[in-house]
N, C-alpha and C positions, 0 to 999 in steps of 0.2 A: 688558732686550731682550722684546722681543714678538714670538712668534711667533707670530700672526694670519695668515691668510693677508687679502691686501684681497681684499673682496667688486669682483669687477670683471663679473656675470653678467648684463645688461643684462633678458634676457627669462628668464620663469620654463621649463623642458623641454619641459611641459607646457604643450598648450593650453586657454586658461580654458574650459566646459561653465557654462548656468546648467543645474544640478542641483535638481532633487525626488527624490521618495520611489523614484520607478522613474523608472529615463532614459527615452529614450524614440529608437528607431535608427534610421536610414535603411537602414541592410542591412538590415533585418529578425528582427537577433533571429537565435541559439540554440535556443529556443525548439519544437517538435516542435505541433503542432495537439490538439489536445484529444481521444482515440478515442470512438469511437459508443460506449453501455448499451450490454452486449447483456446476457441471462442467461445463467449461467458455465453450468447445466449443462440449454442445450433438453429435452434427453432428458425428464427428471423433469415426473409429472405436477404441473400448477397447486395442482395439495389435496395434498398428499403430506402433509403432517399426519390431513388427515384417513385417505388412505389406511394412514398407519403406526397411527393408532389402533384399524380399524375392530376390533371383540370377534374377528374367528376368530386374522386377526395378531397381533391382543396374548394368544390363549388358545397361540397356537399357540409365538410366544418365550415365553413363563412355563414351560414346556413343557420347550425346552430349558436352559432357563436351573440348575431345576431336574435337567437331566438328569447338566449340567456340575458342580455340589452334590456328588448323588452320586456322581459316575467322582472325586471330587478326597476326599471320604471316604474311599470305602478302599483311594483314593496312602496316608492318611495314618496 
């Protein structure tokens, strides 16, 4: 006995299309438009690194670090 069904489908259930790596759509697709690039932080100065590395700022930062180290040594 053969329990197979006969092949009666004459046409595929989906239409044939020419396919490429990126198929085009006439509806416009679902991709959104590219956003314009802008600065993440427009309020920051352009020369941020130069400002950070100024001598006065470095000396102030070093004093803060030393103060934290001294406080932690006293707590230990």
